[in-house]
Each structure stands twice: as C-alpha cells, then as structure tokens.
N, C-alpha and C positions, 0 to 999 in steps of 0.2 A: 267234703266228700273225697276219697279218690277216687280217681277213673282207672278202670280196669284196662292197664296196658298191654301182660302179658298173660295166655291163660294158664300157662304151666311154671309161677314165681313161686320158687318157695318161701316157707315161713322166715326164713329171716330176709331172704330179698322183702318180704313184705313192711318188714321191721324197720328196713335202710330208709324206705322208701316214707315212710312213716314220720321217720324225727329229718328226713329232710323239708317234708312240708310243712311239718311243727314250727321248724328254726327257720324256713323260707318266711313265714307270718310276722317277721320283724328285720327291716331292712335296716342297716349301720351303713352312714358315712363316714368316711372315707370308709369303702367296703372291702380292703385289706383286710386279711386275717392276722398281718403281721403289718406293724407298724414300727416306726425308728425317728425319733425326733431328737433334738440337738437341748444339750440343756437352757437353760433361762428362756428358752422359748414360749410364746403362748398356742394354744392348744383347742382346737374346738373338735365334737362330732356330733351325729344326730345320729336318732334311731326314731324311726316310724313304724307301726303297724299299716299292715294290710289285712283288709275287709273290714271286720268287728272286729281286730286286735287294734287292745290300747295298752302305749308302753307304758308302765308303771311308776319305776326309776332306773337310776345310775348306781351300781356298785361299784367299789374300788378294788384295789387288787386286794388291799384288807379286809375286803368282804363285808366291808361298813359302807351304810346310804347315802351318798353324794347331797348335800343337803342341799335347797332352793337358799339361798345369800347371796344377792350380789355383790357384797364385801367380801366376801370369803375367793380365796384363793382359785378351789373348786369350789364351780357350783354348777349347779342346773337351772336350764331354760325353758320352759313351756313354751311347745308352738303347737299350731293350729293341729297339727298330724303327729305330734310325738314329743319328746324332749331334747334337749342341747344340752350337751357336756359341755363344758366352758373350763378352761383349765390357763392359769395365768403363773409365767414363769415356773416350767418344767423344773421338777428336782429327781433326785434318782431316786426319793420315797416314791413318785409314780411308775417307777416300774413294775410292769407284771401284767394280768390280764382283767381288763375293765369288761366288766359285764351290764345288759344293758336286759332289761324284767318285762317283762308286759303281761297280758293275761285277756281272752276272747268274753263274750258276752255269756259264758257258761261257768267262768271261770276259771277256766286252765288257764296257766297259767305257760309261759313261753320266756325264753331267754336268747341271745345272742351273746357271743364275746369276741374278743381282738387282743391282739399281743400289742403291749406296752413297751418298745424298748427306748431308753433313754442314752444320747451319745452323748456321752462326756470327754470336752476336745485332752488330747494331752497335755497335761502340765508339767512345768518342770519345778524343781523346788531345790534350790541351790544359786552360789552364787555363782559370777557369770566369770571372776576373778580370785584366785585362789591362791594363798601363797605354802609352798615346799620346801620347808631346809633341807637343803647341800645334803648329803652322805644320811640321809633322817628318812624313818618310814611316815609316810601323810598318805591319807585320803582323800580323793577328791570326792565331793559331797556332789550327788545326783537322783535327789530320788522322782518321783515320775508317780502323777493322780490321772486313770484313765479310765472308763469305760466304755467298751468292753476292755479289762486287763489289755495293759502292753508291754512287750518283748524287748527288752533293752539289750544295746549293745552299743559298744565303745568303739570311737574309730581317733587317729590322732595325726596331727598337719592338716596344713593346708588343701592338701592332693586327699584327705580322708583315707590315710592306711587302717585297712581293720584291724583291732586288736584282738588275735585270737589265738591267745596262748590257755585259754580255757579248756581246751581238751587236750588229750593226753595221745601218742601217736605209735605203735611198737616202734616201726621204721624210720630211723633219721633220714630217708633222702624221700620217703614217698611224705614228711613233713616238708619236707626243703619243696618238692616237688608242689607239693598245694600250695603253698603259702605263697610261691612265684607264681601259681596264674592266678591265684584272686586277692595279691598284694594285703597280703596280711603281716602283722608286726607279730611272732614268734618270740616270745622274751618270757623265760621268768619273774621277771621284775614286775609284772603286772598281776595284779589277782583282782577277779571282779566281786562285788559286796551287794548284800541287800542293802547297802543306801550310796551305793559308787563307787570308782577303782582307787583299789589300794595299789599304791607303789613303794612297795620292799625297800630301795634303797635310790634317792635320787641326787640325780647328776645333770648337768648340764644339757644333755640329750631329752631333757623331759620339760624346759623352758621352752612353751611354747603353747600352742592351740590345741585343746581334746576336745571332741563329737561327744556325746551323749545324745544315742539315738530311740526312739521310742516308736516299736513299730503295734499297731491294730491291724491284727490279720485278720478280723471278723471285717473292721468295718474299708481298711484299705489305707487306711491316717497312718502315714508317719512325719514326724517331726524332730530333728535336729536342733539339740541344744550348743552353743558355745561357750566352752568354759574356760579361759585363758591362765596355766599354772605360771606361775612365775617363782622358780628358784631361786631361794633364800642363802642372803646369808649376814654376817655382821659388821658393821660397818667399821673402818679401817680409821687410823690415827686422821686427825684432819690437820692441812697446815692453812694458814692464811696469809697471799699472797697481795700488795699492791702495788700499781705500777710509779717509778722514784723519777722524779719528788711523789710523794703519797697526799700529804695533804697542805693544800697552800691556804694562804689567809686567802678568804673571800672566794673563792671556788672548790670544787666539789672532788672530794676524795671516794674512793670508789675502791670495799672491802672484797677481796673473792675466796670464798673457803673453800678448799675440796677434800674432797674423802668419797672412797671406794666402798660399795655393799650394795645390796642383791636384798630389797627390789631397792628403787630410787633412793637416794637420798635425802633426807629433807632435816633443814637447818632452821637452827636459830640464834640469834644474837642478843650479847647482854653488854652491859657495861659496867663497870667497875670492879673494886677488890673481891676478893669471895669473902666478906663477910658483909658486901653493902651490893651484892649484886641485883643489878633492873634489867628488865629486860626492855629491848630496842624494839620496837615497831612502829607501823607509821604513822608519824605524825598526821593529823586533824587539821587542816585547814582550811578555808575558804576557796570557792571556784578559781580565784584568780591567781592565787599565793601558791609559795613552791613549797611542798614541806622540808622539815630538816632534814627528817631523816626515812628513809622511804629503802623498803626491805622487799625483795626481786627473789626468790630462790637465795643462791647457794652468796646472792651477795648485798654489800649496807652499803646505801649507797648517801654520805653524808654532803649536806649542799651548803652554802655559805662556812663553809667551815675557818674555826676561831679559834683564838688560846685555850676558850673555855674546853672546848674540846680534845684538848688533851690527855690521856689515861691509856689505862687498858679495856681492850675491847673482848668478849669471848666469844666463841664460834661452838654452838650444841649441832651437832652431828649424827642423827639418826632415821631409822628408818620401821615399816611396818614390822618389821622382824626382829630388830637388837633396838626396842625401843631406850634403854641404859642409853646406848651411843657413846661416843666418844667426846671430850672437850677439848680445846687446844687457844693460847691467852695472843694477843699480839699489840705490842705498844705504841700509840701514833702518837706522835711530833706533827705538830703546823707547823709550816715555816714562811713565815713572813717577808712579804718581798721588801725589799731595801725600800726608802724615803729620801730625799735628800735636802739640803737645807736648801731655801732660796738663794741665788745667788746677786746681787748687785750689779747694775749698769755701769762702766766706765766711762766717760764721751771727755776728750783732750783737745784740744785746738795744736794743730802744729804750727809752728816758726822756728823762722831759718835762725834765730838767735842759739836755742839752744833744744834740746833733748828732754824726751821724757819717755819713764819706764809704769807696766802698768803691771798688779799682780792678782789671780782671778784663782779664790780657795773654793774647794769641794769636797764637803764635810756628810756625812751618811747620818742623818737624825734617825732612823731607827730599821730595823731589819736582821733577822738573821745573819750571822757570820760565817756560817757553812760556806762554804765555795765563793766568799764577797770577792767580787773587783771593779776598779775604778780604774776611768779610762777618757781623757778629752780625743774630743773630737773636731774636726771641720762639720760645716751642716752637711758635706756631702759625703758624711761616715769616713774619711780620710781619717786613720788613727794619729793624732799627738804625742802622747803620752801614756803608760798603763803605769798601776801601781795595785798592789793588793793589799790595802790595809783602808782605815775607815776616810782618809786626807790623802787627798792630792792639789797640787800646786799647778799654774799655770801662768810663767809669765815670760814678758813683753819689755826688749832692753836695748836699743831703742825702739819707741815706735814709732810706725813709717804709717805712708798712706794707705799702703797694700792688707795694714793689719785692721782693717777698719771688717764687723762685721761681726756673725755671732757665733757660741762655739757653745759645743756642746760637750755636759760633762755623764756621763752612763756609768749607771751602776750593775751590774749584775750578780744573784744569785742564781739557787735550785729552782726559787719561787718564777722568780720574774724578773726584766730587767727596765729602767727609770732611768729621767735624763732628765738635765735640768737644761737651761740657757744662760747663758754669760755673753752680755752684750758691750762688741769696743766701739763706739762712736766715736771715730777718729774729725775732728773739723777741720777741712781742707778748701782753698781757695775751685772754683771750678774753673775744668777740663775741658777741652774740647776732645771726643773722641773719633768722632769721623760723623757722615763719610767724606772720604779726601777727594774733594768734587769741590773747580775754584769756578768752573761759569754754569748756565742752565741756559738750554734752545729753546726759542720757544716761536710763533708767530702771533701778528695781533688777534688777540679776538680768539687765540686756543692758551688753554688754563697749565699751567706751567707750576710745577709741584718740587718745592726746596725742602731740604730735609736738616736737620742736628742734632747730635748727639753730648750730651754733656757729661761730666761726673761730679759729683758736687756734694758736701754735708756740710747746714742742712739741706734741705731742698732748698732747689734754688727756685726765684722769678726769672722766666725769659721771656724777652719780649725780642719782635722784631722792626728792624728797622728801615729805613727806605730813604740811603745815603743821597737823598738831594737836597744841598743848605742852600738855605733863604734864610730873610731878615728872620722870618716869627719861628725858624727851625736853625740854626747853625748847627748844627749836629745831627742832623738828620730828623726826619716825622717817621713818630711810633707809628706804626700799621696798629688798626683793630677792624677788627669783624664788623660788618654791615655800616660803620661809618667810613672807611677809606674807601676809594672808587677799585676796584679791581680785586679788593682782598675778598677770595670765595669762605676762606677759611681757614683760621688757625687751631691749632690741635697739641696739648701738650699733656705727656703722658708719662707715669715712672716703669721702665723695663727691669728695672735690678735695686739692691738694696741703697746704691748709690746712685744706677745710670739712670737719664732722663734720657726724652727724647722730645725735638717738636716739630712740627709739619707746617711749611706756610702753602697754602694755594691762592695763587694768584694769575686772574688775567690780561696779560700786555697790553698796553694799546701804542701805535710809533713811538710815543715819547720817553718810553721806559727803557728802551734796548739801551743796553749801554751803561745801564746804571748796578750801583750795587746794592744788594740786600742783607743788610749785617744780622743775625742771632747774637743776641748777648742773655749771661747768664749771671746772677748777683745773687747771692751770696752770704753778707752785704758786697765781698771781694768780684770781679767785673771777669767774667770769659767770654769773649766771641768770635767769630766767627764770620769773614764775607762771601757771597757767591755772586756773582758777575749774574747779568741776567741777558742775553746776547740771544739773536736773528738768525733765527735756521736757517738753513738751505736746505734747498731738494737736494734728494739725496745721487750716490755718484751710479757708475754702471752697473750693467749687471751682466754676470755672463754666467752659462750655464755649467755644470759642474760632469753632466754628461748628460750625453743624447741620443735617442735613439728612432731612427726613421724608420718605419712600416710602410705597407702600402698604399694605403690612403691616409695615413695620419702621419704626426711627429711628435716623441715624448721627450718632454724638456727638464731637467731637472735642475734647481736651480737654488743659493741659498741668500740668505738679505745682505746687501750691502751695507754699507757707510748710511744712516740716514740723516745723520746731519742733528741727533739728538729728537727728534721723532720719533712713532712709532710708525711701520711701515703702512701701509692701506690698502696698496692695489700692486700686482703684476700687471701690464700694458705689454702684449707682441703684436708686433708689428709682420705683417709679412709679406711678401709678393713674389709671383713665378717669374722665372730669369726668362726673359725674351719677348715680354707680351709687357708692349708700349702703349697703357691705354692708360687714361684718368683716373680711373676707378679700380686700377691693379693693384693699389697697395690695400691690402685689410688690417685689420685693428681688434684682437680682444682681448679684454678684461678679466682679471681672473683675481679674486679677494685674497687675502694672505692666509694663510691658513695654518694653525698652528696644531700639532698633530700629536699628545705623548709628552708635549715639552718640546718639540722636536720643529726648528723653521724651516729644516730644506723640503722644499713642497716641490711636487710633479705638474709641469703644464704640461696639455695635451692638445695639440692642432687636428681634426679633425677634418672630414671634405676633404679630401687634398688628392690630387694625381696622383695614379701611379706611376712609374718611372719621370717623375717630374722635378725640375732643382727650385729649390725656393731660397730666397733672399729672407731671414729672421732676423728682424732688433728684439730685443728687450730692455724692456724698460721700467723703471719704480717709481712708484708715488707716495707722497709722505702729506702732511696739511699743508706742508709748504712749497709742492708742488711735485711735476713731474722730472726724475733726472735723468744727466744727461746721458744724448746717443753717440754710440760707440760704431765702429766701423761692426755695417752687419754681418753673421756668420750666414756661411752657404750652404746646405744643407742637398740632399735627393732621395724622394722616395724609392722604393722598393717596386719592383714588377711584381706581379698580382699573380701567384703562384698559387696549384696546391698545396695542401697542408702535407710537413714532413714530418713522419712518423718512422717508431720503430717498434716490434714486438722485443720484448726481453725474453732471450730462451734461452742464454750464456750459459748462464750455472745447471749444473744435471737435474738439480730440481724442480727448477722451470719447466725441461724440456719433456718432462709426463705427471701428468696429473697425481694429486697427492689423494685422489679417494680413485672407489669404484663408478662412482654415480656423478660426479661433478667434477669438474675441472676450471681451476681458474686462469685466466688468462690479462699480464698487464701489459701496457705499452706506453712510450713517452715521447711526448710531442716536441719534437724539435725547431717546428717553426708554422706557425701556421698559414703559411702563404701569404702573408702580406693582409689577409681579411681572417673574422670572426667565423671556428667551428661553429656550421650551423646546424648541423647533427651527426648523428655516429651508428653503425648500429653492427648487427655481427651475425654471423652466418655459421654454421659447418654443417660436416658430411662426411658418411664413413670412409674411411681412406682404403686405397688397395695396399696390396702386400708389397713392400719395399719399402725402398726410404724416399721416396718423391711425392710430387704433392697432390698427381691424380687420384679421384675419386670414384666410389662406385655411387650410382644413383644421379640423384640432383642433389642440391642445398638445400639445408632447411629454410622453412622463412624465416624472413631478416628478424629480430628483434632490436627493438630500437633501444637503445643508452643516452643516459645524460653527457651531452658533451664535452660537460667539465671533467668528467673522470676519464682515468687511463688507468681500469680494470675492472670484468666483469666475470662474470662465477657462472656459466654454463650447466641446470641440473637435465635428470629422468636422460643421463646418460647410459651406455652397455658397459658392461664391464669387461677389461683387458679386451680395449679394443683401442686400434689407429683412429684419428679423425682427424681432417684437416679444417682449423679453425681461418675464416676470413674477417678482419677488421675494417669498416670501411668510416673513412671522416670527409666529410661533407662542404663545402665553401664556397663562395661566388667563385671562384676558378672552374672547381671542378669537386672528386671524388680521388680520395686518395686511398688504395687497397694495400693488406700486407697477410699474408698467407705465414701459418703455421701446423705445423705434424702433433699430435700430440697423443699419448696411450692414457689410456684408464687404467690402474691398478684392477691385480685380482678381487673375486667377488667376495667380501669377509662374511665371516661367518650372520654373523647378527643380521647381515642385508639379505642374505637366503634365506634366514628365519623369517624376518619381516615377508618374502616375497612367496614364500610357500604359504605363509601365517592368510597371504592377501589373497592366494588364489583357493585356497581350501574357502575362505570366505565367502566367495564369489561362487566357485561352486555348492555352498549349501545353498545360499541366497537362489540359485536357480533350482537346485530340489524342490518339491514339495515338500512342506510342514510334515512331521511324522504324527504330528496329531489329527493332520485331515486323516492317513491314512485309519487310523486307530479307529476314526470316527467311521470314516465311508466301510471296513470291515466291521464293525458294530451294528451298524446300521444292514446291509447283508443281512448277517445274523438271526438281527431281530425282525426284520421281514420276514424268513424263511421261517422263523419260529412262528410267529402270528398265521403267516398258508398254514404252518399246522397245525397246528390250534383250531383254525376255523372246520379243516375239514373234519379234522376228528369230532368237532361238534356237530356238525353236518350228517356224521353219520351215524349218531348215536340217537340224531335224532329219526332218522327214517329206519333202521333199525327197531325202533320201541314201536311205530305207527305198522310197519307188515308182520312181528309178531302178533300184534292184537289183530289183525285180519287173519293170518295165519291159523289161530288158533281155533276158529270157526271152520274151514274147508280144511281139515286135516283127514280126514272120512271118506271124502266128494273125492281130494286130490289124489290117494295113492294109486286107484281102481286111472285113473284118466292116464296116471303119471305109466302105467305100466301099459297100457294102452298105445302112448305114445313113443314108447320104445320098443312096441312092435312095431309098428306101423313106419317107427324111422326105420329098422333094421329092412323091413319090407321094401322100402324103398330104396337100398342102399343098390340093390342090382339094375332100376330104374337110369343112372345116367347123371344120377346131379352125386356133386361132392357133399361128404354125411349126409348122405341121404335126404338131402333137403332140396327141394327146390327155390331157384330166387324169388316168386312169388310170396313164399311163407316168408322167406326172409322179410321181404318187403314190410307185410301185416304184423310183423311182431315189434317192426320200427315204427311203424305208424300208431300200436296202440300197445305200447311195452306195459302196462296196467292190467291188459286182460291176459298178457300171454304171463303175468307175474302168475297167474291164476292156475294154469296148469304146469305149470315148472319152476315150484317154490322153492326150489336151488338157486335160482338163478339169483335170488334176494342178495343171499351171501356174497361178500363181497372180497 
C-alpha cells in the first residue's frame, strides 16, 4: 500500500512513486548503480528482498541466468534472505548490466540492476629495444590494449619531449610559438600509425629513447612505455691485433678483433684453413683447471701456448642488423724461449810452479732464433762478453785466486731470458783478511771477544790456540767449548763464497793477561793470526765540549774519551761551591752512558744550584776497569735569576697587521727564560685609541691562558678594521715579563658580512612568534565567532516558532487592545513622561515580559 503523501499528485507522479516503491523491494549490495572493478579480481554482490519479496535469480549482461555451481567461475550462493552473486577472475565479458530478479507472495516480479564496468589496465605490446637501419624508413612498434580505450601519444628523450607533427598549422610563427611553449618536437620525419611511430628516414638523432604514452581519460590511468631505438649500420672490415711478442710458449696469447658497426658488434673465432674451419669456443674444464681457449667478446685468449697452436685464426664480426658480417685472418707464430746446455764446473789448484787456464762454452740447446742474444755476466749482473750467435766462450788465461766464483751465461729473445751458471773453483791456501787487530783488552772476569776472517777454498778447519807452551802442549793448547776454563763460545760461519769468520768469546783471569791467542785455518794448508790479551786500564779524563750555565743549573755536553778497550758505563760528575769549606761540600752525580741514534755525545745536567754562584766541576768516566783519571777542575758560574726575555715579532709589514677581519695571529721569540723555566703565559687585548701609541679605550679583556711552550697564539672574535693593543705576558719564579704590540684587523669580507647578517636574521626570526601560531590564533577566533553566530541563529529560530504558535490564537484579541494601547499612549504624551509611558509601566514590562508580549506582538520580532 502506497501512503498518500500529496493530495494533488498527478497520474505521472503516482506512476513514478509506484515504480520506485516496486524497485525498493529489492536491495543490492554494493548499492551503487555503477560499479568499476579491475580485471582478474574477484567480485561478490548480494540481493535481498524486503517484507514478503523473495529473490529468485541473477541474470548476466547476456540475459542468462547464473547457475548455482560452486565450481563455476560465475555462480550464485543462496543465503537466508537472498542470493549472493560470486564472480571469480573478472573478465571483459562480465562488463554490462547485472540484474537481480525477485517476486512477492502474489507472484508479482521485481528486478533491480547495476552497471558493471571492467577496468583493463594499460598493457603495451612491443619490444623495449628496436633496431632502425640508418637512412631507411622504419616503424617503432607499440600496440596498446586497455579498457576503456586509451589515447596514444609519443615522446622522445629522457626529458620526454612530445613529438607533435601530427597536426598542421597555417602559420609557421604560431607553430614555433606553440612548440616552444609545450616542448614539442615538430618534424615531418615522424608519423603516427595504428601500430606505432613511423620514422621516414633514420639518422643518429633518432638513436635514443622514445616513449609510448597511453592515457585513459575515463579512469585517469596513464602509463609510459620506454622504447630504446638503436640506429644500425653494417659491420666494417675487422682487423686483429696482438701485443708483441704475441705468443710465447707456455704463456698466454690474446688476440683482439676490432670492427665497427651499429648496434654493438658480435664476434666469433675460427681456426684452420678455409676448407677446414672449426669454431673456437671456451674449453670445458674442471673447477680447478685453466681452459685452453677463452672467448670473451672480441678477445680470444689461448692459455699455455705451444707450437701446436701455430696456424691461421679467423675472426667473424657481425651484429643484429648485419647478420653476414665480415671476416679477417691472423697467422699465429709461437715463440719458444731459449734453453741453454748445462755447463760443467772447473776446479783448479793454484801452484807457484806453473800457471793454469780455463774455458767455458755456453750453447743454446732450444729456442727461437729471432732476436736471440748471448752474454757472459758476473753474478752481480756486470757484463763481461756479448754475442749474437748460439755459442759463446769465456776464457781465463792465466787463472788467479780472484777468478774464483760463479759466472752466468744469459740468453735472451722475444720470449724470455734464461741463464746457466758456470763455476770456476780455484784451490788456494787460507789467507787472513782481518780485522787488523793485534791486541784485545779486558779485565779479570769480564768477557773478551776475538775475531778472525780467512779467505780459503776448499772450506777450512778453523781452530783457536792458547799459546801457553807446556810439556803436554809444546805448540800451545787447542781451545774447545765446554772443556777449557774461560772459553764461553767458539763460532765459525761462512760469510762469502770463500770468506770465513770465527769468533772466540773468552773470560780471562789474572794468569791469561799477556798471552797470545792464535786463530788457525787449515785446508790442509795453514793460515794463522795471533791476538794478544792485555789487561784494560781505566779511561782517560773527560773534558766537556760545551758548557751552558743557567740560573739554577749547568748543562755539560761531553764526548766519550779513550776507554782502554772496554765499553763506557757511567759519567761521574763531582762539583762543589767555591768558598764553602765544609767536609761534605763536594757532591757527586752519576749519569749512565746513553747512545741516541748512534751518537755518543751526551748532555749532563746539574740541577738545584744557587744563582750567581761559582762551582768547581770534575767529570770522570767509568768502565769495568775502574774510574778514569781526574784532571784539574773547570770553574763555572750560574746566572742571575731574572724575568724572561722575549720580543714580539712585528718587523715585516705582514706581521704589523692581521691577515683576517675576525682573527689575529701573534708571534714572539723567547731570548732567555731568565734562569728559571717559564711557568705560565697569557695574552690580553683591548681596542686602541686613534694614533700610533699604545693607549687603549676601556679595559683589557680577560687573560687567555697559553701553553708556556708555544710561541704563537691566534685571537678570535675580533671586530673588522679595528686597531687593537695586544699584551703578551710570560711568568717564571723571578716574576712576569710583558710586551705590547699594536695590530689592525682587515676590512670585513663579503662572506663574513653575509654570515653576520644571516646570524642576525636567524636570531630575529627565533625571537618572533611562529607563523603557524599566528594562523592558529586567527583560525580559532574565526571558528569561535562562527560558532557564536550559529548558536544565536538556532536560539532565534526556536523562539520564533514558539511565539508564532501562541500568536495565531490571540490575533483577534490583540488588535483592539493594540489600538487602545496606542490611544492611551497618545493621551499620555502630554503628561510629562517620555514616549508617553511612566517609569512604573516600564518596570512592569521588565518584570513580566511574557505578559507584555501578549499586548505588543510586534515586540516579538527581532
């Protein structure tokens, strides 16, 4: 039943209301009349009936009923109050009107529809890389598939410049202006076709990136497809290069084939003659093996080259455009490194009765003769003889002891360098070489070291003999380690081809001094040398090479004296104050001997002395043999203790002014510390008055502490183009010393001015309130004002509705009373009251506004 809403409705309006009511008995969710869904997605929709309406079926856009089959792509599912439509994997066939059909208890059918649009995303069909031969016509393929259909446009380059020659303009001036505004490439060389973009004549300007753009205006989807167009041309004739020497036996040979063409050239390698060509490919090997052939692009690498690799190699160059390509050949000749015949050694014994001669022959056994050379050399690579043939001789006539040694025969060609050793062994008696020492000094119980060097071949037997003749040992006693008393160790070693060294470490006693120790070398001939062991004496006196008196110290520079054959142990300094006659007035200091960087010069410092006082000083040297002799003392006087002496460096013009507008560097040199170490240093500065004097304006800054060891300091945070008085102070135990200097900073630089302004602006902005805070405050004020206005309007509307209801019942009574009230007011205007009303009447109206509104309905209006 349709309720009566309007008593004056027309028949058409009733039909429309009836139609809407019938359709409203079916409810479809989603409730939109137009739905858009992506392709290949799932979709569900439910249809339910109101009151006694029952849903019967769903119909497809093809007006077929959807079956109830769970295995089907499109199916319905029965629910308690309706049917659910389920579509798996949406396709373009599902686009159209879907209809839900229902009926009530009386058999009246109802239906409701919604429009389903299937969105097919933009899909491009075409190669991302396409080749175009230079000077020819080509079409860049790009086909677009989309639903709704897409509009295709073309762009060029990474900046995506639109290709806009598809429209003609009557004015060339207008055409240029339009192209400049919209960044359009207007060229008759491009034509858009149904399947792509045609290039009428390809040149190198077309080599690059093109963009195929598809726009779907209905959905707002837009996609770009990048196509790289490669300008192509035929391959040029290739050539093969190989570094010289190209192929060396048992090494690696690399052939490089070079050819040009567009796109990039591809290479293939072949071996053999034209009738028996076979492809050269990578040799399959195990994980730990090296392949024979390795092909990488235009390079052919042959590992472990041998003579079987000689022959013809062919390079075939082609590319994707020029499939046939070009070929070239290279003849490979493997160079064999030289190999020499071994040379037997020659051994000859020298005698005084006759002379001897020797000849070495060096022969090339195998190797390429190209650029072959032979050369005899000493073992230190000094050349002796040079020859370019395969045989060379080295002659010795007559042989001498100095000819003993090894000689090398060196063979060279383009492949390699090799050599063999020829040994000439000359037998001769042992010969003492050194050192030229006849005596060694020591003391009882202190180890003495004796050394001998012999030249001999063959290797000698070296012995040490203690020359103490007894009945048992008339020729002296043969010393051995761990047996003879005093023998610590005996070592013998070879330090050259024929040079031998022996060292005896011996700890003597009193009976050993004055005896000779003889080193003997037997091969079987004998060579000998004697060394006398003598008792060491104390060192000689020490005199300082330099003396430096200070206020409370004296520094003495000494060099080691003659020590009597033993190493120096200590320096002993004895000093006393002149004029003090006390038993303990002489003081002694001991300084261990130190060697710094191989220099034996040492500085001895005597501290804790009295200023301006004279001292007698003796310096003695000490070894294990005792303390050395004392000579006459030296007399030195310490300095008076004074404040530090220094000066500020300001002589050069660049030192008189600062090199910066904000900083200033101050330098000084210390002439004397005043006899005491400088304990502290500080620096002060103040702005100077005009003129060239050292007067200041105001006061000095706070002292800035400086490291006492430094002689320069940089003052920062100064004012540009300003004169300053700078004071440097140095402190020691005697007091403080100060120096002043006047310096001027440079004028302000632009970058510093900018940084200063920037910092001031930053500080100013930090002090100002945030712009967002101001916006928030304004927005809050506006919002509160609007809220108050809305509340007032609502209150007024409520009051107006209430008073209108009461006023409709009192219209007839109010009108006469209003007239009477007006007359009464007129009559009272002459009674002396303002507006004809007494104050008591106004108070009554304020006490009872509702009652007053009854007699004055006009006052109800705002």
